[in-house]
TORMAR-260598 format. One record per residue (C-alpha): residue in three letters; x, y, z. Coordinates in steps of 0.02 Angstrom, whole numbers, plus 50000, padded with zeros to 5 digits. Layout:
<pts>
PT   type    east   north      up
PT    Ala       X       Y       Z
...
</pts>
This chain:
<pts>
PT   type    east   north      up
PT    Met   56797   51991   53688
PT    Val   56802   52163   53614
PT    Ser   56977   52203   53551
PT    Arg   57070   52329   53656
PT    Gly   57158   52484   53590
PT    Gly   57238   52637   53669
PT    Ser   57422   52637   53714
PT    Ser   57434   52460   53651
PT    Phe   57334   52488   53493
PT    Ile   57484   52477   53377
PT    Ser   57533   52304   53440
PT    Gly   57350   52252   53444
PT    Gly   57315   52323   53272
PT    Leu   57472   52243   53203
PT    Cys   57427   52074   53279
PT    Leu   57255   52084   53198
PT    Phe   57336   52138   53035
PT    Leu   57466   51999   53035
PT    Phe   57339   51870   53094
PT    Gly   57224   51916   52950
PT    Phe   57365   51906   52824
PT    Val   57433   51742   52894
PT    Ser   57255   51674   52889
PT    Leu   57249   51712   52704
PT    Val   57411   51618   52675
PT    Ser   57359   51470   52783
PT    Leu   57200   51448   52681
PT    His   57307   51371   52544
PT    Ala   57321   51214   52650
PT    Gln   57142   51206   52711
PT    Ala   57001   51101   52643
PT    Ala   56868   51168   52526
PT    Thr   56735   51174   52663
PT    Lys   56751   51320   52785
PT    Lys   56653   51301   52946
PT    Tyr   56608   51440   53067
PT    His   56504   51451   53225
PT    Phe   56414   51614   53261
PT    Asp   56350   51634   53439
PT    Val   56231   51781   53440
PT    Gln   56245   51849   53616
PT    Val   56229   52008   53719
PT    Thr   56397   52086   53767
PT    Asn   56436   52241   53870
PT    Val   56534   52367   53765
PT    Ser   56597   52541   53806
PT    Arg   56621   52683   53682
PT    Leu   56629   52874   53704
PT    Cys   56618   52861   53894
PT    His   56456   52761   53879
PT    Ala   56438   52575   53919
PT    Lys   56290   52472   53861
PT    Pro   56241   52293   53818
PT    Ile   56240   52261   53630
PT    Val   56200   52111   53521
PT    Thr   56360   52035   53452
PT    Val   56425   51880   53365
PT    Asn   56546   51782   53475
PT    Gly   56558   51932   53591
PT    Arg   56650   52033   53458
PT    Phe   56610   52205   53389
PT    Pro   56623   52206   53241
PT    Gly   56599   52020   53218
PT    Pro   56725   51896   53147
PT    Thr   56785   51904   52967
PT    Ile   56734   51756   52858
PT    Tyr   56880   51694   52753
PT    Ala   56849   51581   52603
PT    Arg   56913   51548   52429
PT    Glu   56819   51556   52265
PT    Gly   56740   51384   52242
PT    Asp   56732   51343   52428
PT    Arg   56582   51282   52524
PT    Val   56545   51387   52680
PT    Val   56445   51318   52826
PT    Ile   56398   51439   52966
PT    Asn   56300   51378   53116
PT    Val   56209   51526   53194
PT    Ser   56147   51501   53373
PT    Asn   56037   51640   53442
PT    His   56060   51678   53627
PT    Ala   55998   51858   53617
PT    Gln   55824   51921   53664
PT    Tyr   55784   51967   53483
PT    Asn   55741   51853   53338
PT    Met   55888   51850   53218
PT    Ser   55933   51822   53036
PT    Ile   56097   51854   52947
PT    His   56123   51907   52767
PT    Trp   56284   51868   52672
PT    His   56280   52029   52574
PT    Gly   56331   52010   52391
PT    Leu   56343   51821   52386
PT    Lys   56231   51761   52245
PT    Gln   56165   51602   52328
PT    Tyr   56119   51519   52162
PT    Ala   55950   51431   52180
PT    Asn   55985   51433   52366
PT    Gly   55889   51582   52433
PT    Trp   55867   51484   52596
PT    Ala   56043   51542   52639
PT    Asp   56018   51724   52591
PT    Gly   55955   51781   52760
PT    Pro   55831   51927   52754
PT    Ala   55696   51894   52884
PT    Tyr   55522   51855   52814
PT    Ile   55590   51863   52635
PT    Thr   55692   51703   52619
PT    Gln   55669   51633   52793
PT    Cys   55579   51655   52957
PT    Pro   55700   51724   53087
PT    Ile   55801   51617   53208
PT    Gln   55708   51628   53372
PT    Thr   55791   51650   53541
PT    Gly   55867   51484   53595
PT    Ser   55866   51412   53419
PT    Ser   55997   51383   53284
PT    Tyr   56005   51380   53095
PT    Val   56145   51326   52978
PT    Tyr   56182   51437   52828
PT    Asp   56259   51320   52699
PT    Phe   56313   51393   52532
PT    Asn   56442   51385   52394
PT    Val   56551   51530   52338
PT    Thr   56539   51514   52150
PT    Gly   56616   51633   52024
PT    Gln   56650   51769   52153
PT    Arg   56807   51834   52234
PT    Gly   56844   51994   52331
PT    Thr   56773   52086   52481
PT    Leu   56593   52070   52537
PT    Trp   56514   52078   52709
PT    Trp   56380   52002   52820
PT    His   56252   52081   52935
PT    Ala   56093   52053   53033
PT    His   55940   52075   52921
PT    Ile   55801   52105   53046
PT    Leu   55752   52263   53143
PT    Trp   55903   52381   53161
PT    Leu   56013   52244   53235
PT    Arg   56145   52267   53101
PT    Ala   56199   52420   53201
PT    Thr   56312   52299   53297
PT    Val   56293   52130   53210
PT    Tyr   56406   52140   53057
PT    Gly   56575   52089   52989
PT    Ala   56677   52067   52831
PT    Ile   56687   51924   52705
PT    Val   56853   51898   52616
PT    Ile   56847   51783   52464
PT    Leu   57019   51742   52395
PT    Pro   57044   51699   52211
PT    Gln   57060   51516   52162
PT    Gln   57228   51434   52193
PT    Gly   57359   51498   52071
PT    Thr   57251   51642   52009
PT    Pro   57339   51809   52040
PT    Tyr   57255   51976   52071
PT    Pro   57239   52079   51911
PT    Phe   57337   52218   51999
PT    Pro   57507   52226   52088
PT    Lys   57516   52098   52227
PT    Pro   57502   52186   52396
PT    Asp   57628   52158   52534
PT    Gly   57487   52157   52661
PT    Glu   57299   52171   52676
PT    Gln   57184   52253   52802
PT    Val   56995   52247   52825
PT    Leu   56913   52414   52869
PT    Val   56727   52410   52910
PT    Phe   56637   52576   52939
PT    Gly   56490   52585   53058
PT    Glu   56384   52695   53170
PT    Trp   56371   52705   53360
PT    Trp   56227   52761   53469
PT    His   56246   52799   53655
PT    Gly   56075   52724   53690
PT    Asp   55994   52559   53646
PT    Val   55964   52567   53458
PT    Glu   55803   52466   53459
PT    Asp   55731   52579   53596
PT    Ile   55780   52734   53497
PT    Val   55694   52664   53341
PT    Lys   55537   52621   53438
PT    Gln   55528   52799   53507
PT    Gly   55540   52871   53331
PT    Asn   55410   52751   53262
PT    Ala   55290   52792   53403
PT    Met   55296   52975   53353
PT    Gly   55299   52939   53166
PT    Leu   55466   53027   53150
PT    Pro   55645   52976   53111
PT    Pro   55739   52911   53263
PT    Asn   55883   53008   53337
PT    Met   56038   53003   53227
PT    Ser   56195   52910   53281
PT    Asp   56320   52987   53402
PT    Ala   56475   52935   53307
PT    His   56543   52841   53158
PT    Thr   56667   52701   53182
PT    Ile   56810   52616   53092
PT    Asn   56821   52432   53143
PT    Gly   56705   52474   53287
PT    Lys   56810   52618   53352
PT    Pro   56772   52804   53332
PT    Gly   56951   52868   53351
PT    Pro   57037   53003   53454
PT    Leu   56930   53150   53394
PT    Phe   56798   53085   53516
PT    Pro   56805   53082   53707
PT    Cys   56863   52926   53800
PT    Ser   56938   52855   53641
PT    Glu   57116   52819   53698
PT    Lys   57071   52635   53698
PT    His   56955   52649   53550
PT    Thr   57066   52695   53403
PT    Phe   57105   52569   53267
PT    Ala   57280   52573   53194
PT    Met   57378   52478   53064
PT    Glu   57566   52477   53046
PT    Val   57649   52492   52875
PT    Glu   57828   52485   52813
PT    Gln   57906   52615   52700
PT    Gly   57904   52563   52517
PT    Lys   57773   52426   52533
PT    Lys   57596   52423   52464
PT    Tyr   57437   52373   52555
PT    Leu   57264   52318   52502
PT    Leu   57126   52398   52606
PT    Arg   56966   52296   52601
PT    Ile   56831   52424   52645
PT    Ala   56646   52395   52685
PT    Asn   56516   52525   52733
PT    Ala   56409   52447   52869
PT    Ala   56336   52615   52923
PT    Leu   56147   52609   52937
PT    Asn   56102   52773   52855
PT    Asp   56255   52868   52793
PT    Glu   56353   52873   52631
PT    Leu   56532   52906   52679
PT    Phe   56687   52989   52610
PT    Phe   56852   52905   52656
PT    Ala   57030   52967   52636
PT    Val   57205   52933   52704
PT    Ser   57309   53085   52749
PT    Gly   57466   53102   52642
PT    His   57422   52956   52529
PT    Asn   57321   52928   52371
PT    Met   57223   52768   52343
PT    Thr   57206   52659   52188
PT    Val   57031   52585   52170
PT    Val   57044   52406   52107
PT    Glu   56877   52325   52155
PT    Ile   56698   52368   52202
PT    Asp   56569   52247   52273
PT    Ala   56687   52101   52241
PT    Val   56709   52143   52056
PT    Tyr   56876   52201   51986
PT    Thr   56881   52376   51910
PT    Lys   56995   52470   51793
PT    Pro   57117   52545   51919
PT    Phe   57114   52732   51949
PT    Thr   57196   52842   52079
PT    Thr   57098   52958   52192
PT    Ala   57126   53060   52350
PT    Ala   56959   53002   52423
PT    Ile   56823   52873   52392
PT    Leu   56635   52878   52413
PT    Ile   56552   52722   52481
PT    Ala   56366   52699   52513
PT    Pro   56289   52584   52645
PT    Gly   56301   52406   52581
PT    Gln   56445   52439   52463
PT    Thr   56624   52375   52471
PT    Thr   56781   52447   52393
PT    Asn   56959   52381   52382
PT    Val   57100   52506   52365
PT    Leu   57290   52494   52354
PT    Val   57388   52614   52463
PT    Tyr   57574   52637   52436
PT    Ala   57673   52676   52594
PT    Asn   57785   52799   52503
PT    Ser   57759   52957   52607
PT    Ala   57875   53024   52740
PT    Pro   57874   52900   52886
PT    Gly   57750   52962   53014
PT    Arg   57574   52939   53081
PT    Tyr   57427   52978   52966
PT    Phe   57242   52984   53001
PT    Met   57122   52880   52897
PT    Ala   56954   52969   52909
PT    Val   56770   52947   52864
PT    Arg   56635   53080   52859
PT    Pro   56459   53078   52783
PT    Phe   56409   53140   52611
PT    Gln   56238   53225   52614
PT    Asp   56191   53351   52480
PT    Val   56016   53395   52541
PT    Pro   55971   53484   52704
PT    Ile   55926   53326   52800
PT    Pro   55998   53304   52976
PT    Val   56145   53185   52979
PT    Asp   56280   53131   53101
PT    Asn   56418   53238   53023
PT    Lys   56558   53192   53143
PT    Thr   56723   53122   53079
PT    Ala   56785   52951   53133
PT    Thr   56971   52915   53121
PT    Ala   57096   52772   53124
PT    Ile   57285   52782   53111
PT    Leu   57405   52724   52976
PT    Gln   57573   52717   53065
PT    Tyr   57743   52687   52988
PT    Lys   57852   52559   53076
PT    Gly   57970   52635   53203
PT    Ile   57873   52797   53226
PT    Pro   57830   52831   53410
PT    Asn   57650   52855   53466
PT    Thr   57694   53030   53526
PT    Val   57696   53094   53345
PT    Leu   57530   53182   53311
PT    Pro   57441   53118   53155
PT    Ser   57385   53236   53017
PT    Leu   57205   53240   52953
PT    Pro   57164   53207   52770
PT    Gln   57075   53334   52659
PT    Leu   56903   53254   52641
PT    Pro   56778   53319   52513
PT    Leu   56651   53440   52583
PT    Pro   56497   53353   52655
PT    Asn   56387   53419   52512
PT    Asp   56513   53395   52369
PT    Thr   56392   53328   52238
PT    Ala   56517   53358   52098
PT    Phe   56647   53246   52180
PT    Ala   56516   53110   52209
PT    Leu   56457   53109   52028
PT    Asn   56634   53120   51959
PT    Tyr   56696   52979   52070
PT    Asn   56556   52861   52019
PT    Glu   56586   52907   51836
PT    Lys   56764   52840   51851
PT    Leu   56707   52666   51904
PT    Arg   56727   52543   51759
PT    Ser   56726   52354   51751
PT    Leu   56894   52277   51711
PT    Asn   56816   52187   51560
PT    Thr   56961   52074   51513
PT    Arg   56962   51898   51443
PT    Asn   56976   51824   51617
PT    Phe   56854   51947   51695
PT    Pro   56729   51996   51560
PT    Ala   56584   52117   51579
PT    Asn   56439   52016   51508
PT    Val   56319   52162   51491
PT    Pro   56147   52115   51423
PT    Leu   56133   52208   51256
PT    Lys   55954   52154   51220
PT    Val   55819   52188   51351
PT    Asp   55668   52075   51374
PT    Arg   55586   52171   51517
PT    Asn   55591   52358   51551
PT    Leu   55549   52416   51727
PT    Phe   55536   52596   51788
PT    Val   55526   52622   51976
PT    Thr   55503   52786   52068
PT    Ile   55569   52816   52244
PT    Gly   55449   52917   52352
PT    Leu   55440   52978   52529
PT    Gly   55264   52997   52596
PT    Lys   55146   52983   52742
PT    Ser   55036   52849   52818
PT    Val   54891   52869   52937
PT    Cys   54943   52848   53119
PT    Pro   54814   52910   53247
PT    Thr   54939   52902   53392
PT    Cys   55080   52992   53299
PT    Val   55124   53176   53291
PT    Asn   54999   53261   53173
PT    Gly   54908   53094   53152
PT    Thr   55030   53032   53019
PT    Arg   55195   52940   53010
PT    Leu   55330   52954   52879
PT    Ser   55334   52814   52753
PT    Ala   55416   52773   52588
PT    Ser   55363   52688   52428
PT    Leu   55414   52615   52260
PT    Asn   55291   52658   52122
PT    Asn   55180   52728   52260
PT    Ile   55173   52560   52350
PT    Thr   55232   52550   52531
PT    Phe   55290   52371   52556
PT    Val   55205   52274   52696
PT    Met   55315   52140   52774
PT    Pro   55232   51968   52777
PT    Gln   55222   51852   52927
PT    Thr   55282   51703   52825
PT    Gly   55444   51691   52726
PT    Leu   55408   51741   52545
PT    Leu   55524   51609   52474
PT    Gln   55434   51473   52572
PT    Ala   55266   51540   52512
PT    His   55329   51539   52332
PT    Tyr   55410   51366   52344
PT    Ser   55264   51285   52433
PT    Lys   55132   51383   52336
PT    Ile   55053   51454   52494
PT    Lys   54910   51569   52449
PT    Gly   54875   51740   52523
PT    Val   55052   51787   52573
PT    Phe   55095   51899   52424
PT    Thr   55033   51951   52254
PT    Ser   55136   51955   52094
PT    Asp   55064   52119   52027
PT    Phe   55198   52248   52069
PT    Pro   55181   52372   51924
PT    Asp   55317   52392   51793
PT    Lys   55297   52582   51801
PT    Pro   55222   52710   51922
PT    Pro   55034   52735   51919
PT    Lys   55053   52913   51857
PT    Ala   55193   53005   51767
PT    Phe   55240   53177   51835
PT    Asn   55389   53295   51845
PT    Tyr   55481   53180   51964
PT    Thr   55621   53299   52014
PT    Gly   55534   53467   51999
PT    Ala   55477   53576   52143
PT    Pro   55448   53483   52308
PT    Leu   55279   53396   52313
PT    Thr   55197   53403   52484
PT    Ala   55015   53361   52444
PT    Asn   54935   53191   52409
PT    Leu   55077   53099   52496
PT    Phe   54977   52948   52550
PT    Thr   55026   52784   52469
PT    Ser   54947   52615   52441
PT    His   55008   52471   52549
PT    Gly   55037   52290   52502
PT    Thr   55153   52141   52488
PT    Arg   55165   52156   52301
PT    Leu   55307   52071   52206
PT    Ser   55367   52075   52026
PT    Lys   55373   51908   51934
PT    Ile   55519   51886   51813
PT    Ala   55539   51748   51683
PT    Phe   55692   51639   51706
PT    Asn   55845   51692   51605
PT    Ser   55759   51849   51540
PT    Thr   55859   52010   51532
PT    Val   55797   52154   51638
PT    Glu   55827   52340   51631
PT    Leu   55774   52430   51788
PT    Val   55775   52621   51795
PT    Ile   55769   52685   51975
PT    Gln   55707   52865   51981
PT    Asp   55722   52978   52133
PT    Thr   55578   53100   52160
PT    Asn   55546   53261   52254
PT    Leu   55402   53190   52353
PT    Leu   55439   53281   52517
PT    Ser   55623   53290   52468
PT    Val   55750   53223   52346
PT    Glu   55887   53116   52422
PT    Ser   56018   52991   52366
PT    His   55970   52810   52394
PT    Pro   56084   52656   52390
PT    Phe   55981   52513   52318
PT    His   56033   52332   52345
PT    Leu   55972   52182   52246
PT    His   55992   52013   52332
PT    Gly   56044   51861   52231
PT    Tyr   56124   51959   52089
PT    Asn   56256   52075   52026
PT    Phe   56199   52202   51899
PT    Phe   56278   52325   51778
PT    Val   56253   52511   51809
PT    Val   56235   52558   51625
PT    Gly   56181   52738   51653
PT    Thr   56153   52871   51783
PT    Gly   56102   53052   51778
PT    Thr   56023   53198   51867
PT    Gly   55844   53257   51840
PT    Asn   55711   53152   51756
PT    Phe   55757   52998   51655
PT    Asp   55719   53027   51471
PT    Pro   55681   52860   51385
PT    Ala   55701   52941   51214
PT    Lys   55875   53014   51242
PT    Asp   55962   52940   51393
PT    Pro   55983   52759   51333
PT    Ala   56092   52823   51190
PT    Lys   56219   52876   51323
PT    Tyr   56225   52707   51410
PT    Asn   56392   52623   51438
PT    Leu   56366   52447   51371
PT    Val   56551   52405   51358
PT    Asp   56627   52416   51532
PT    Pro   56497   52482   51654
PT    Pro   56527   52453   51839
PT    Glu   56459   52287   51902
PT    Arg   56396   52286   52080
PT    Asn   56259   52232   52201
PT    Thr   56218   52403   52276
PT    Val   56196   52561   52172
PT    Gly   56190   52739   52236
PT    Val   56044   52826   52150
PT    Pro   56097   53010   52146
PT    Thr   55999   53146   52233
PT    Gly   55862   53207   52115
PT    Gly   55922   53088   51981
PT    Trp   55913   52910   51915
PT    Ser   56014   52752   51887
PT    Ala   55985   52619   51755
PT    Ile   56040   52441   51792
PT    Arg   56036   52282   51688
PT    Phe   56047   52100   51739
PT    Arg   56003   51926   51676
PT    Ala   55873   51841   51786
PT    Asp   55962   51673   51793
PT    Asn   55948   51643   51981
PT    Pro   55778   51568   52028
PT    Gly   55697   51616   52192
PT    Val   55630   51767   52285
PT    Trp   55755   51909   52293
PT    Phe   55739   52063   52402
PT    Phe   55763   52235   52323
PT    His   55774   52380   52444
PT    Cys   55853   52544   52494
PT    His   56002   52507   52607
PT    Leu   55967   52657   52717
PT    Glu   55891   52565   52865
PT    Leu   55775   52711   52899
PT    His   55697   52700   52727
PT    Thr   55688   52511   52725
PT    Gly   55588   52518   52886
PT    Trp   55471   52645   52807
PT    Gly   55430   52525   52663
PT    Leu   55557   52569   52527
PT    Lys   55572   52390   52467
PT    Thr   55497   52252   52361
PT    Ala   55554   52082   52295
PT    Phe   55572   51993   52129
PT    Val   55504   51817   52103
PT    Val   55619   51739   51973
PT    Glu   55535   51585   51902
PT    Asp   55619   51416   51890
PT    Gly   55708   51370   51730
PT    Pro   55682   51211   51628
PT    Gly   55848   51129   51675
PT    Lys   55879   51009   51819
PT    Asn   55986   51135   51914
PT    Gln   55882   51287   51867
PT    Ala   55750   51272   52002
PT    Val   55748   51326   52184
PT    Arg   55822   51183   52283
PT    Pro   55719   51107   52424
PT    Pro   55727   51197   52592
PT    Pro   55846   51132   52726
PT    Lys   55772   51028   52866
PT    Asp   55819   51156   53000
PT    Leu   55737   51305   52912
PT    Pro   55662   51411   53052
PT    Ser   55473   51420   53063
PT    Cys   55374   51578   53096
</pts>
């Protein structure tokens, strides 16, 4: 059932809050294998005076939180009772040599067909913190998503003050209509689909929207105590600012990697990213809004409405009106760049930043928006996107299966290490020659080699910020900048000591990001923009990381219940 809110939202929110915290404590006594059953089903849900059937897990929106401990085995049986094929990605979990459990449809598996099941079976090795899971087919992650909480190993404390309580906050988007129908309408015209009608916090848009008395999330706090907020951005297309009225936040973790703590009035979080913050309940007892609103620093239409939840001090009546936080302006580029500049790996003896200092393979990838021929679309073209001028074509067979079983004709391993032609990437907008080549072209990487990948935004049609996610790996964001990357000067400014380590990087508008990683996880690993709009347009590719020489350095055999296409 969908959790209720409204006049009872404090008790409901508190129950959820206490249940989550008690669950964490009770895990001490549980075995090292955590088992979950996910029933993918259609459930009727009402928001903003609109009711509609949506795809859910176990009838819940958002879906259930996965709790585990570093070192645990997690077994999740997914049964698909919805009308759509389904696959689920455990975003940020590395899945060492076990891409079969990674989840992106037609990349590491064929989707789970209606009436079928598949068991995702994986180990949580060397990771602890907040991650999340979501559908990885069509736009179904609009409603099929939830958090993953990985506790440290027994007896291992947090490298920051122990919180008195914890709360998961997952941001999302809500459409009045059926999301898949809206996407189909946009695709038929070759245009972006209609933007969302609201943002949500834990599935609820908050009281700034109509009919939201029952759809406001709240958490209760006690004066003088400190709370860990585990935040995930599950929005499909929007980077978001988040702030808590009357309270600063201390950032202590990003993408399940501890950071050097710093205090801020607001955070910026891109789709796919997670952030843990400490909040001290040391303000005057009252009710305070927690709020999210998009960051967009180019004139592209965006759902700019503010979603809210409530942080409420114990003993304060619901009649007290909450105050709104001072969020950065929607186009505050300076705040965005400055905030990301503050992110640093903890880099201690227990949590080192093992940055590759020597690079074996240099890759330079340009992000481009473009056009493809579409006789039935408006103006005879549809919008598309490309990496190094290649619009990715999704296969009809899982790429990992094709790689493992050496099936010919599914993909080629000739994705170029640099764009076909150098140009002034971030100069005046380029509106001519926007047609791209199409193909299922992958980049082959030698096992255990070190890779530097520079991701360059371009002004093909328009500059825009892009959150890029690499499956199967964390990477170090060693450099970022605006304008064109300069290979002669910019590497000298890299941070090779304590750069942020993450799985999803926000490439700045009209700028670049440089990431480094060691290719020590064999398999086929998806690399894509985490704006669902751009992924659908072809802004994606994959890396084929070859097997290593050791016994445990090769892709393990596929499970017997792997879905077939």
